[in-house]
ZAMARTI-291337 format. One record per residue: residue number from 1; residue in three letters; x, y, z of N, C-alpha, C in turn. Coordinates in nm, 4 decimals. Example, Ala and Ser with C-alpha at 12.3 -4.5 7.8 and 13.67 -1.06 7.14 Angstrom:
BEGIN
<1 ALA <1.3190 -0.5690 0.7800> <1.2300 -0.4500 0.7800> <1.3200 -0.3300 0.7800>>
<2 SER <1.2850 -0.2250 0.7080> <1.3670 -0.1060 0.7140> <1.2900 0.0030 0.7870>>
***
This chain:
BEGIN
<1 MET <-1.4243 1.4885 0.9188> <-1.4066 1.3608 0.9321> <-1.3039 1.3715 0.8221>>
<2 ILE <-1.1804 1.2979 0.8861> <-1.0916 1.2810 0.7336> <-1.0282 1.1082 0.8302>>
<3 LEU <-1.0405 1.0218 0.7090> <-1.0253 0.9078 0.7588> <-0.8938 0.8617 0.6411>>
<4 TYR <-0.7998 0.8306 0.7421> <-0.6508 0.7716 0.6505> <-0.6615 0.6268 0.6276>>
<5 MET <-0.6221 0.5664 0.5502> <-0.6465 0.4011 0.5055> <-0.4343 0.4246 0.4268>>
<6 GLU <-0.3601 0.2981 0.5354> <-0.2503 0.2503 0.4433> <-0.2763 0.0927 0.3991>>
<7 CYS <-0.2294 0.0297 0.3205> <-0.3227 -0.0659 0.2419> <-0.1472 -0.1602 0.1996>>
<8 GLU <-0.1086 -0.2515 0.2393> <0.0073 -0.2908 0.1140> <-0.0421 -0.4662 0.0820>>
<9 PHE <-0.0397 -0.4420 -0.0507> <-0.0096 -0.5251 -0.1974> <0.1089 -0.6175 -0.2347>>
<10 PHE <0.1087 -0.7084 -0.2150> <0.1475 -0.8080 -0.2829> <0.1062 -0.8435 -0.4538>>
<11 ILE <0.2464 -0.8165 -0.5172> <0.1714 -0.8458 -0.6825> <0.2964 -0.9866 -0.7620>>
<12 PRO <0.2173 -1.0920 -0.7851> <0.3311 -1.2026 -0.7902> <0.3276 -1.1770 -0.9333>>
<13 SER <0.2756 -1.1135 -1.0044> <0.2893 -1.1759 -1.1692> <0.3651 -1.0777 -1.1995>>
<14 ALA <0.3886 -0.9573 -1.0867> <0.5150 -0.8497 -1.1559> <0.6612 -0.9362 -1.1643>>
<15 HIS <0.7147 -0.9001 -1.2630> <0.8691 -0.9785 -1.2790> <0.9348 -0.8063 -1.2915>>
<16 SER <0.8976 -0.6938 -1.2884> <0.9934 -0.6110 -1.3300> <0.8811 -0.5087 -1.2690>>
<17 LEU <0.9692 -0.3656 -1.2607> <0.8925 -0.2450 -1.2280> <0.8135 -0.2196 -1.2780>>
<18 LYS <0.8369 -0.2108 -1.4570> <0.7824 -0.1600 -1.5910> <0.5826 -0.2878 -1.5156>>
<19 GLU <0.6168 -0.3939 -1.4741> <0.5378 -0.4854 -1.4577> <0.4102 -0.4041 -1.3343>>
<20 LYS <0.4751 -0.3894 -1.2752> <0.4285 -0.3303 -1.1143> <0.3572 -0.1808 -1.1856>>
<21 ARG <0.3739 -0.1390 -1.1938> <0.4063 0.0306 -1.2207> <0.2503 -0.0285 -1.2995>>
<22 ALA <0.2794 -0.1028 -1.4261> <0.0812 -0.1059 -1.5332> <0.0022 -0.1411 -1.4423>>
<23 VAL <-0.0023 -0.2141 -1.3335> <-0.0899 -0.3054 -1.2201> <-0.1136 -0.1787 -1.1231>>
<24 LEU <-0.0304 -0.1476 -1.0646> <-0.0728 0.0120 -0.9861> <-0.0936 0.1264 -1.0191>>
<25 LYS <-0.0318 0.1783 -1.1541> <-0.1377 0.2910 -1.2231> <-0.2620 0.3012 -1.2200>>
<26 SER <-0.3378 0.1577 -1.3322> <-0.4439 0.1177 -1.3625> <-0.5327 0.1510 -1.2416>>
<27 MET <-0.4939 0.0857 -1.0998> <-0.5617 0.0540 -0.9811> <-0.5952 0.1925 -0.9205>>
<28 LEU <-0.4427 0.2551 -0.8856> <-0.4773 0.3890 -0.8907> <-0.5698 0.4906 -0.9485>>
<29 THR <-0.5509 0.5078 -1.0435> <-0.6484 0.5927 -1.1605> <-0.7772 0.5721 -1.1397>>
<30 ARG <-0.8647 0.4628 -1.1369> <-0.9738 0.3452 -1.1277> <-0.9884 0.3825 -0.9385>>
<31 SER <-0.9659 0.4120 -0.8965> <-0.9934 0.4363 -0.7344> <-1.0294 0.5645 -0.7733>>
<32 LYS <-0.9198 0.6660 -0.7934> <-0.9633 0.7966 -0.7928> <-1.0612 0.8722 -0.8625>>
<33 GLN <-1.1028 0.7623 -0.9891> <-1.2368 0.8090 -1.0868> <-1.3569 0.7541 -1.0022>>
<34 LYS <-1.3579 0.6293 -0.9413> <-1.4904 0.5401 -0.8709> <-1.4848 0.6138 -0.7547>>
<35 PHE <-1.4069 0.6461 -0.6975> <-1.4659 0.6880 -0.5116> <-1.4344 0.8565 -0.5238>>
<36 ASN <-1.4282 0.8837 -0.4132> <-1.3989 1.0324 -0.3757> <-1.2589 1.0215 -0.2311>>
<37 VAL <-1.1655 1.0061 -0.3799> <-1.0820 0.9859 -0.2484> <-0.9151 1.0490 -0.3071>>
<38 SER <-0.8001 1.0340 -0.2580> <-0.7001 1.0723 -0.3543> <-0.6009 0.9916 -0.2726>>
<39 ALA <-0.5219 0.9386 -0.3395> <-0.4389 0.7992 -0.3100> <-0.2993 0.7978 -0.3995>>
<40 ALA <-0.2281 0.7427 -0.2896> <-0.0671 0.7931 -0.3436> <0.0375 0.6072 -0.2418>>
<41 GLU <0.1562 0.5569 -0.3874> <0.2145 0.4868 -0.3494> <0.3042 0.5813 -0.2712>>
<42 ILE <0.3204 0.5442 -0.1558> <0.3656 0.5374 0.0234> <0.5139 0.4794 0.0236>>
<43 ASP <0.4947 0.3972 -0.0162> <0.6481 0.3188 -0.0049> <0.6744 0.1757 -0.1010>>
<44 HIS <0.7985 0.1220 -0.1202> <0.8417 0.0645 -0.2235> <0.8030 0.0811 -0.3441>>
<45 GLN <0.8468 0.1718 -0.3346> <0.8366 0.2358 -0.4805> <0.9852 0.1556 -0.5803>>
<46 ASN <1.0316 0.1056 -0.6253> <1.1970 -0.0006 -0.6090> <1.1647 -0.1315 -0.6093>>
<47 VAL <1.0483 -0.1727 -0.4859> <1.0134 -0.3231 -0.4914> <0.9474 -0.3654 -0.6463>>
<48 TRP <0.9982 -0.4572 -0.6956> <0.9114 -0.5256 -0.7645> <0.7527 -0.5955 -0.7308>>
<49 GLN <0.7195 -0.6235 -0.6476> <0.6240 -0.7581 -0.5890> <0.5792 -0.6685 -0.4834>>
<50 ARG <0.6060 -0.5896 -0.5077> <0.5402 -0.5107 -0.2902> <0.5034 -0.4033 -0.3388>>
<51 THR <0.3670 -0.3211 -0.3090> <0.3702 -0.1716 -0.2792> <0.3011 -0.1691 -0.1467>>
<52 ARG <0.3165 0.0322 -0.0973> <0.2606 -0.0053 0.0483> <0.1770 0.1458 -0.0639>>
<53 LEU <0.0151 0.1358 -0.0373> <-0.0836 0.2428 -0.0681> <-0.1520 0.3132 0.0097>>
<54 ALA <-0.1444 0.4327 -0.0215> <-0.2224 0.5512 0.0518> <-0.3575 0.5929 0.0375>>
<55 PHE <-0.4324 0.6136 0.0884> <-0.5955 0.6683 0.0674> <-0.6552 0.7209 0.1257>>
<56 VAL <-0.6988 0.8461 0.1397> <-0.7785 0.9670 0.1896> <-0.9107 0.9920 0.1920>>
<57 ILE <-1.0022 0.9710 0.2892> <-1.2024 1.0699 0.2682> <-1.1662 1.1579 0.3472>>
<58 VAL <-1.2102 1.2703 0.2611> <-1.2885 1.3642 0.3338> <-1.3686 1.3572 0.3473>>
<59 SER <-1.5016 1.3724 0.4212> <-1.6456 1.3572 0.4619> <-1.7193 1.4438 0.5430>>
<60 SER <-1.8435 1.4721 0.5177> <-1.8892 1.5451 0.6924> <-1.9373 1.4719 0.7589>>
<61 SER <-1.9493 1.2859 0.7261> <-1.9717 1.2312 0.8828> <-1.9269 1.1524 0.8951>>
<62 LYS <-1.8575 1.0244 0.9815> <-1.7770 0.9433 1.0070> <-1.8105 0.8419 0.9574>>
<63 GLU <-1.9970 0.7773 0.8956> <-2.0446 0.6523 0.8813> <-2.0203 0.6907 0.7268>>
<64 MET <-2.0167 0.7718 0.6988> <-2.0391 0.8253 0.5247> <-1.8842 0.8043 0.4568>>
<65 ALA <-1.7972 0.8366 0.5657> <-1.6092 0.8295 0.5801> <-1.5615 0.6636 0.5472>>
<66 GLU <-1.6787 0.6090 0.6763> <-1.6247 0.4689 0.6447> <-1.7127 0.3736 0.5464>>
<67 LYS <-1.8250 0.4058 0.4850> <-1.8726 0.3223 0.4267> <-1.7842 0.3587 0.2876>>
<68 GLU <-1.7269 0.4777 0.2589> <-1.7107 0.4792 0.1425> <-1.5813 0.3970 0.1128>>
<69 MET <-1.4745 0.4472 0.2363> <-1.3487 0.3648 0.2274> <-1.3615 0.1987 0.2320>>
<70 ALA <-1.4658 0.1565 0.3076> <-1.4817 -0.0170 0.2560> <-1.4967 -0.0604 0.1643>>
<71 GLN <-1.5328 0.0539 0.0820> <-1.5822 0.0309 -0.1218> <-1.4683 0.0399 -0.1374>>
<72 VAL <-1.3651 0.1104 -0.1094> <-1.2518 0.1662 -0.1481> <-1.1792 -0.0113 -0.1300>>
<73 LEU <-1.1589 -0.0557 -0.0164> <-1.1062 -0.1493 0.0162> <-1.1692 -0.2721 -0.0338>>
<74 TYR <-1.2857 -0.2510 -0.0766> <-1.3142 -0.4167 -0.1328> <-1.2760 -0.3888 -0.2552>>
<75 TYR <-1.3510 -0.3104 -0.3176> <-1.2590 -0.2450 -0.5181> <-1.1505 -0.3189 -0.4868>>
<76 LEU <-1.0794 -0.3024 -0.4336> <-0.8922 -0.3239 -0.4487> <-0.8523 -0.4266 -0.3830>>
<77 GLU <-0.9278 -0.5502 -0.3213> <-0.9280 -0.7000 -0.2764> <-0.9675 -0.7761 -0.3918>>
<78 SER <-1.0363 -0.7054 -0.4766> <-1.1014 -0.8212 -0.6266> <-1.0298 -0.7959 -0.7192>>
<79 ASN <-0.9735 -0.7635 -0.6959> <-0.9029 -0.7209 -0.8275> <-0.7392 -0.9049 -0.8293>>
<80 PRO <-0.7405 -0.9765 -0.9038> <-0.6888 -1.0782 -0.8864> <-0.4830 -1.0541 -0.9039>>
<81 SER <-0.5050 -0.9433 -0.9715> <-0.3671 -0.9211 -1.0475> <-0.2370 -0.8893 -0.8656>>
<82 TRP <-0.3374 -0.9270 -0.7551> <-0.2261 -0.8901 -0.6422> <-0.3149 -0.9669 -0.5304>>
<83 GLU <-0.2764 -0.9108 -0.4446> <-0.3230 -0.9418 -0.2521> <-0.2551 -0.8544 -0.1539>>
<84 CYS <-0.4135 -0.8775 -0.0856> <-0.3711 -0.7297 0.0796> <-0.3341 -0.8890 0.1046>>
<85 LEU <-0.1643 -0.7973 0.1885> <-0.1074 -0.8171 0.2795> <-0.1667 -0.7746 0.4493>>
<86 GLU <-0.2318 -0.6671 0.4388> <-0.2450 -0.5972 0.5494> <-0.2915 -0.4224 0.4933>>
<87 HIS <-0.3927 -0.3790 0.6070> <-0.4489 -0.2500 0.6034> <-0.4906 -0.2081 0.7447>>
<88 HIS <-0.4445 -0.0821 0.7140> <-0.4984 -0.0387 0.9125> <-0.5699 0.1689 0.8218>>
<89 GLN <-0.6625 0.1251 0.9521> <-0.7465 0.3076 0.8960> <-0.6822 0.3981 1.0335>>
<90 GLU <-0.7036 0.4847 1.0277> <-0.7244 0.6218 1.1546> <-0.7650 0.7035 1.0897>>
<91 TYR <-0.8605 0.7602 1.2071> <-0.9193 0.8633 1.1675> <-0.8241 1.0020 1.2345>>
<92 LEU <-0.7424 1.0941 1.1042> <-0.7007 1.2426 1.1518> <-0.7445 1.3584 1.1757>>
***
């Protein structure tokens, strides 16, 4: 089972690409280390306060993939440096 998720975030504290990338790099690195996911920024690379991230989980069962992705989303939304504008998931 392959579960794909996209999330768009607004980073109000970022006033430059350097500040944005500091927040982004930290969260992507921690997400990859903490959870069994692949992650990348897929849109808004040159916009200061927005980012769109993609996450992919490969699992032997649908339930395990959903549980792991829910934990990833909860972790991402717990960061006070940004706010989640939208997210969606799909099975591949």
